[in-house]
C-alpha positions in Angstrom: -21.9 11.9 -10.2 -19.1 11.6 -7.7 -19.3 7.8 -7.6 -18.6 7.6 -11.3 -15.6 9.9 -11.0 -14.3 7.9 -8.1 -14.4 4.8 -10.3 -13.2 6.3 -13.5 -9.4 6.5 -12.7 -9.3 2.7 -12.3 -10.0 2.3 -16.0 -7.4 4.9 -16.9 -4.4 2.9 -15.6 -3.6 1.5 -19.0 -3.9 4.9 -20.6 -1.9 6.9 -18.1 0.8 4.4 -17.1 3.0 2.0 -19.1 3.7 -0.4 -16.3 3.1 -0.8 -12.5 5.4 -2.8 -10.3 4.3 -3.8 -6.9 7.0 -5.0 -4.5 5.9 -6.8 -1.4 7.4 -8.7 1.5 6.0 -12.3 1.6 5.5 -12.3 5.3 6.1 -8.9 6.8 3.4 -7.0 8.6 4.2 -3.8 6.7 3.2 -5.5 3.5 -0.1 -6.8 4.7 -2.1 -4.0 3.1 -0.3 -4.5 -0.1 -0.9 -8.3 -0.1 -4.6 -7.6 0.7 -4.8 -5.1 -2.1 -3.5 -7.8 -4.5 -6.1 -10.3 -3.2 -9.1 -7.9 -3.1 -8.5 -5.3 -5.8 -6.1 -6.7 -8.4 -8.6 -8.8 -10.4 -11.0 -5.9 -10.9 -8.2 -3.6 -12.0 -6.9 -6.3 -14.4 -10.4 -6.7 -15.9 -10.6 -2.9 -16.5 -7.1 -2.9 -17.9 -6.7 -6.3 -19.6 -3.5 -5.5 -21.6 -1.7 -3.6 -18.9 1.5 -4.8 -17.3 0.9 -5.3 -13.6 4.1 -6.8 -12.2 3.8 -8.2 -8.7 7.1 -9.2 -7.0 7.5 -10.7 -3.6 10.7 -10.8 -1.7 12.0 -11.2 1.8 12.6 -8.2 4.2 11.7 -5.6 1.6 9.7 -2.4 2.0 6.3 -2.5 0.3 6.2 -0.1 -2.6 4.6 0.7 -6.0 6.7 1.9 -8.9 4.8 3.4 -11.8 6.5 3.8 -15.2 5.2 6.5 -17.6 6.2 7.4 -21.1 9.8 8.3 -21.9 11.0 5.9 -19.1 9.9 8.3 -16.3 9.3 6.4 -13.0 7.6 7.3 -9.8 8.1 5.3 -6.7 5.8 5.4 -3.6 6.0 3.5 -0.4 3.0 1.5 0.6 4.6 0.1 3.8 2.1 -0.2 6.7 -0.7 1.0 4.4 -4.3 -0.3 4.4 -5.9 -1.5 1.2 -7.7 1.9 1.0 -4.5 3.8 1.4 -2.8 1.7 -1.3 -5.7 2.5 -3.6 -5.3 6.2 -2.9 -1.6 6.0 -3.7 -2.4 4.2 -7.0 -5.0 6.8 -7.9 -2.5 9.6 -7.4 0.0 7.8 -9.7 -2.7 7.4 -12.3 -3.8 11.0 -12.1 -0.2 12.2 -12.3 0.1 10.2 -15.6 -2.8 12.2 -17.0 -0.6 15.2 -17.8 2.7 13.5 -18.5 4.3 14.0 -21.9 3.4 11.1 -24.3 5.7 9.1 -26.5 5.0 7.0 -29.6 4.5 4.1 -27.1 1.0 5.5 -26.2 0.1 7.6 -29.2 -3.0 5.4 -29.8 -4.3 6.3 -26.4 -3.7 10.1 -26.4 -7.0 11.1 -28.1 -8.9 9.3 -25.2 -7.4 11.8 -22.7 -9.1 14.7 -24.4 -12.5 13.0 -23.6 -11.6 12.4 -20.0 -10.1 15.8 -19.4 -13.4 17.4 -20.7 -15.5 15.8 -17.9 
């Protein structure tokens, strides 16, 4: 059902991305949603993607953003400044979905066959 599909992308992070960097300001209001996302959602995502590289970096006076790295070194950067936790999740979902159709390198060849199963849903 729709609930299953809504959940399914979370487990695809490690298949569709190679790395996710989350940049947050330690104190800024614009990063509050990003900080809440890390507090509330990160552990569940890590459990679903235990070997995946989630890199969380905090700095001072920086714009909150997520940077997804795909195969072949392709990167996509999105702002999460002034986003709610739900909006951060939507941005992450779009990055994961985008990775579904990205060209694959040797780096993720072991995962490629799994995409055929997912695409057939």
